[in-house]
N, C-alpha and C positions, 0 to 999 in steps of 0.2 A: 402468709401472713407472720409477720414477726412478732413473737411473744416472749418476754422476760423469760429468765431463769427461774426467778421466784414463782410465776405463775404456772411455769412447766412443773417445778418439785411439787407444787401444793395439788395441781391436777393428778400428777404420777401416785402421790401418797394417797388421794382419796381414791383414784381407783384401785391401787392395790388394797386400801380399806374395803372397798365396794367387792371387789373379786374375793378377798377373805371372807367377808359376811356371808356373800353368795355361796361359798364352799361351805361354810362352817355351820351355817343356819341350818341347810338341809341335813346334813351329816347329824349334828345335834339332835335334829327333831328325829331322823331315823333311828338314833341310837335310843333316845328316849321311848319312842315307840317299841322297838325290840324289847326294851327292858320291861316295858309293860305288859306285852305280849308273852314273855318269856315267864313273868311274875303270875298272870293270870293262867298260862298252861301250868306250871308248877302247882297253882293252887287248886285247878279243876281236876288235876290228874291225881293230887292227895285226896280230894273228896271221892273221886271214884274208887281209889285204893282201897280207902277205909270202909265205903260201902261194900267193896270185894271183898276184904276179909271179914267183916260182919256177916254176910252172906256165908263165906266158907264156915265159919264158927258155928252158925245156926244149922247149916247143913249136916256139919259133923254131929250136933247135938240130935238132929233128926235121925240120923243113922244109928245112934247108939239107943233110942227109944223107938220102938215100932208104935207106939201110940202116941207119937210126936204128932203135932198139929202143923199141918202145912203152913207156913208163915205167910206166903205169897199166894195170892189167888189169880189165876189164869183170867185175863181178860181177853184175849185174843189167841187162838191157834189155828192159824189158818193153814199152815205147812207143818208137815211132821219134821220133828227135830228143832225147829225155831219156835221160841215162845216170847214173848214182849210182856213187859210188865211196868207201867207207869209207877215210878216211885214217888214222885212229887209234882208239883205244878212247874217247877224249874225244867223240867224235860228229862229227868232221868229214867233211862230204862232198861229194863234187866232182861238179857236175850238169855233163853235158857237152851243150851244144847242136849236135849232129849235124847235126839236120834243122831241120823247122819248130819253131818255140817253143811253137806251140800245138796239141797232139796232138789227134786227134778224139776218141778213146777215153779212158775214165776210170777204167782199171784201176788196182789198187792197185801202189805203190812200195814195196819194202821198204827201210826208212831205219832208222837207229839210233833207239833207245827216244826219245831227249829230241825227235827231229823227227818223232816218230809221232803220229797222233790218238788219240782214243779206242779206234779200233777195231783198233788196232796198224799200220793201213795208211793211205797217204797217197795221194790220187790226183792226177794230175798237174794237172788243173785246180786242187784245193786248193793244191798245191804253188805253183804259178805264180800264183796270186792273193794269196799273203802278201804284204805291204806291203813288207819287207825285200828280197823276191826280185824284185818288180815293181821298185824301184828300182834293185837291181843290173842288171837287165837294160836299164836305161837308161844303164849305165855309172857309175853313182854308189853308192860302199858305204854301207851302211846297217845300222841294228842295229833290234832290236825286242824287247820283253818281253813275254810271255802265259804264262799258266798251261797246263800239260799235264797232262790227266787221266791219261795213261799213267804219267806219273812221280808218281802220288799227289797231283795238283792243286799241285804245286811251281811255282814261278815260274821261268821258263827264259829266260835271254837268248841269243838269235839274232844273228849277224852275215852279212851275204851281202856276198862282195865279186867284183866281175867278173873274169874274164880276158880282158884285151884282146889281141886278134890283132897282127900288123903292119900290117895294114890298117884297124885302128881298130874291127874288128867284136867284141862280145861273143861269144867262143865257149866260154867255161864260167863256172860261178859257182862260187865256194868258199864253201861254207855250215856255217859253225860253230854248236855250240849248248853251253851250259854252266849247270848249274843255279845258281839264286841261293840263298843261304842265306834263311832267314824271319828277318825284322828286326822283328817284332812282340813285343809284350810276353812273349807264350807261348813265343817261343824262348829267353827268358833262363832260366839255370838257375836253381833255388830259391835258392842262395845268393847269386846276384846279385840277386835280386828282395829278399831281407832286406836287402840291402847298401843298395839303392837306396830302400827304404823307411827305412831308418836316416838315410840323408841326408837325406830330406825331412823326417822328424823333427825331426832337428838344426836344419835350415833354419827349421821351422815356431817352435821354442822359441828360437832366435837372435832371428826377427823378432818373437816375442812380449815378448822382454827388452827388445829395442833400441825397441819401441815403449811400454812402459810407462816406461823412461827418458826416451824423448822427451815422452811425455804429462806425465810428473811434471816434466821441465824447463820446460813450458810452464804447466803448472796451478799449480806452486807461488807464482809471483808473482803469478797471477790471484787465489789465495787468500788472499794477504796484502793484495792491491788490495780483495779483496771484505771484509775485516774492517777495512780502514781506509774503507771506504766506511760501512759499518756504524758505525763509530765517527764519522764525520762526521754520520751521521742522527741518532746520539744528542745529537749538540751538540759533540763534542769536534772542533776546527777543526784541532788541531795534529798531523795525522796526515801522515806521507810516504811515498808508495808508491814501492816498489822500482822502480828504471830500469834494466832487463836490457839491457846494449846489446850482448847476444850476439844478441839477436833484436830488429830493429829495431822490429817493430810494438809489441811489448812495451815497448821502450823509449819509444817516441811515447806509447802508453796512459798509462804510469808518469808521463811528463813532463806529459801534458794533466790528469792527476789532480792532481798537485802544483800545477799553474799555477791549477787550479779551486781548492783549499782556501786557496792564496795570496789569490785574488781574494776567496773567502768570508770569510778573515779580515780583509783589509782592507774589506770592506763591513760586515762586523760592528763594526769599530772606528770606522767612520765613521758606522755607526747609532749606536753608542753614544754618539760625540764629538757627534753631532747632537742626540740626546735632551738629553744633559747641557747642550750651550749653548742649545738651546731653554729647558728648563727653568730655566736660569740668565737668560736673556734676560727670561722672563715673571715670574720670581720678584722682580726688583726693581723693575719699576712695580706688580705686585699687592701688593708690602709696603708701597710709600709710598701706593697707593691704602687698603688696608685701613689702616694707621697714621692717615691723614687721617679716615678716617669714624670712627675709633676716638675720636678727639681731638674732632672734630665732635659727636660723641654725647656727650662727656663733659662738653659746656657750650659749647664753641668754636662752636656753630652759634649760639649767642646774642648772640656777640662780633661785631659788625659789622666791626669793624676787622680782626681775624684770621681771618674767615669767608672774606673775597675771595682773599687768598693761598693760603689752603689749598684752595679751589675752583680756582682756577688751577692749584696743583700736580696737582690730580686730573686738571684737562683737558690738561694736559703728558703725563701718565701715559698716560692713556686714549688719546691720539693716539699716542703709543709703541708702545701696545700694538695700536692698528688698523695701522699701518705694518708691524709685525713679523708679525701674521697675514696682511695682505696680500702681504708679501714672500714669506712660505712658500708661500701658494697660488699665487703666480705659478711658483715653483720646483717645486712638486708639478704643476702642471698642465705645464710644460716636461718634466719627466721622464716624464709618461705620454703627451706628444704630444699634448694637448688644449688648447692655447693659444687655438684658435678665431681664429687671425689673420685679420685683413680689410684684405689689403693694397691699397693704391691707389698711383697714381703721383706722387711727390712730389719736388720738388727739395731735396737734402740740403743744398744751401748755404743756401738762403732758411731751411729749416726748422732749422739750426743757428744763423742770426742772430735768429731768433725766441726760440730756447730762451735765447741769449746775453742778449737783451734781458730775458727773464723774471727772470735771476739778476743783473742789472745794479744792482738797488736794493742787494741782499745785498752785492754785491761792492764797490759804493760805500761802504758803512759801514766797510769795512777798506782802504778806498784801493785797491783790486785792481782792474786793467782787464782785461776780457774783450775779445780779437781775434779777429775771424772771418776768416780768409784762405783764398784760393783759387788753386791753381797752374794755370795755363793748360797744356793739352795740348802736346805737342812741334810745333812749326810754327806756333803761336798766340800772338800779344801778349797778347789779354785771353782769359779763361774764355767759352767759349760759351755762349749762352744755353741752358738746359737739359742742359748738358754733366754735371750731376751729379744726374741723374734716377735714383732707386731706386724697386722696388716694395716697400714696406713697410706695414705697419699704423702710422698716424701715433701712435696712443697708446702702442703697444709701443717706437716708436722714440723717442718722450719719455722713455719712462723710461729707455733706455740713456742717452742724453744727459745727462738730469738727474742720474743718479747720477755718471756720469762729471764734471760740471761741479761736483756737491756735494762729491765728493771733492778735487777740486784746489782749491776755495775752503777746504776745511778745513785743507788742508796748506801753501796758498801764504801765504808771510809779506807783512807789510802793505806796501803800495806795491808788491807783486809783479805778476805778469801771466799771466795765462793764454791760452794760443793754440790755438784751433781750426782745424786746416788740412785742407783737403780738395784731393785730387788725382783726376784719372780714370787709370786705368793698364788699358789693354787694356779687359774688359769688366766692371772692377770699378771701384767709387767707395770711396776709401780715406779716412777721416777721422781724425785726430790730435788728442788733449787732452792739452796739455802743461803743466804748472806749474814754479815755480821752487822748491819745498818743500824739505825735507831727505832726498828720496829714500827708496829701499827697498833694503836690503842683499840682495846677490845670491844669498845662500842662501834668502831668504825670497822672492825675485821670482816661482820657479816655482810659488809656493802661492797667489798673491793672488786668484787666481779660485776658491778652495775655499771653501765656506760656513763661517762664523763665523770664519775665519782673520783674525787681526791680525797685523801684523809685530811691532807692539809690543803685546803682551798686557796690559801696565800701563796704556794709555791709557785714560781715561774715556769712556763711552759718548755723552756729549755732544759730544766732540770725533769721535770714531771711530766713532760708530754701532754697527749689529749686526753688521756683518761679513757682509752678505748683499748688499751695492750690488753689488761686480763678478762674483758668481757670478749674479746676476740680468742683469747685461749679457751675460756669455757665453751663458747659456741662451738668451736674446732673439735675441741676434746669430746664432747657431747655428740657432735655429728659423727665421730667415730667411734660411737657405741661405748665412751669411757665416762670418766667423772674426774671432778677436779676439787680441791678443797685448800684451805691457807690456814696457817697457825703463825701466832706471832707472840714475843714477849718483848714489852716496851724496854730499848735500852741495849737488848742482846740479840736482836735480829729478826727475818721473817722467814719463813719457809711455804713454799708453795707447791702441792704434791698432786700430781695427775697421774692415772692409771689408764690403760687401754687393754683391751682383750689380747692374750697372747695368740701367736699366728697358729694355726692348726698344720700338721705336718704335710697337708696335701695343697696349703695356700700358696 
């Protein structure tokens, strides 16, 4: 059977309250009972000690006056050495030890009812074997609680206090007994029981109400969150979950949900923009190719002079399509982590020189010079041989440098200069490609590594490319365990810097 979270929380809260009451109430009852018994024991023992002190004082006076009158008269002396005397109707007994404290006979002693056993008599052996009396014989006052059948099974509190003579001997024992009330549930009156039952019922109702309120307080934001999650699952990403700041866990959950939906919206927008950009990039060359084919079919194929330019145009657009597809394939593999890099040890300085020579003919057409420089490490006059070694896939690293040099050539003015500088810093090799082009506006600079992003959307593709070059640079550099950044000043040029981990000696 399915139950709602609010009901489960309310029942759990009620169960915890009931369990707590079931533990606390008996403990509180026992604590109060123990406090009561300790108080009664201390009070009765104090009375016994006061009587013992009075008896000791009177005995001292009697010892000093040979004509002194015996203050207590013996009612029963059934065994030598054991004398009992009723002090009052409460059951106070004085046991006088005039002879041996261990009588040989075991005849019964007539004691008050609270000090009797079930037979109504107490033998001297039984009397002396009681723990409180045995301790009093050692000179220490003591108390004891036991049930007395002669008193209807009622609990009786006993106190025994020794009477100490001047020579330090125990001559008498004051033995007091008082009945204790029943502290169990049955001792309560019917009215008291109903009152306690009402209090318990009221506590249960209050606990249930508090549990329901707390459950609703928790489940209400969760219900809204569930509705928002269903809406997101249906495709509506514009959902905002409540962030209940009074409950930290719910606030964190709501914040995480809203962060997730924000990320999903951004991903969805990026996906749509990506699809639109890819469609746009594919449409242009495909349209040119289709138009050329239709023209050739209409009779231009037989025109030898016109056929050459048409076929050349188709070749250019086909190459553009191939480059675009290859670039998209690289990015897709990078996203999936399946670039299948084949790293090897190579000197980035020599590698950069080789790529610069590759672009030299194209740069010379515009009178642009490509310079490769290397900064020596601290304490060195010249760069150390092999000091710029990295572990990288040569083909992928060639794509990185080619894209950066291609971008620099596109935007460098004639008679300009492109500088590729390298330096070693700690365990990294840093490469910086800078040009003297028009630069990039500051608000566009953080976005230049995004796919299909163009700082100037109006530029033509012959000059600006597809907008995937820097995105590929970032993906490939990150796949090698490095990083990339860009800096630019409008009117002064742009610099793109990437770094790779330096190769270890055993690479």
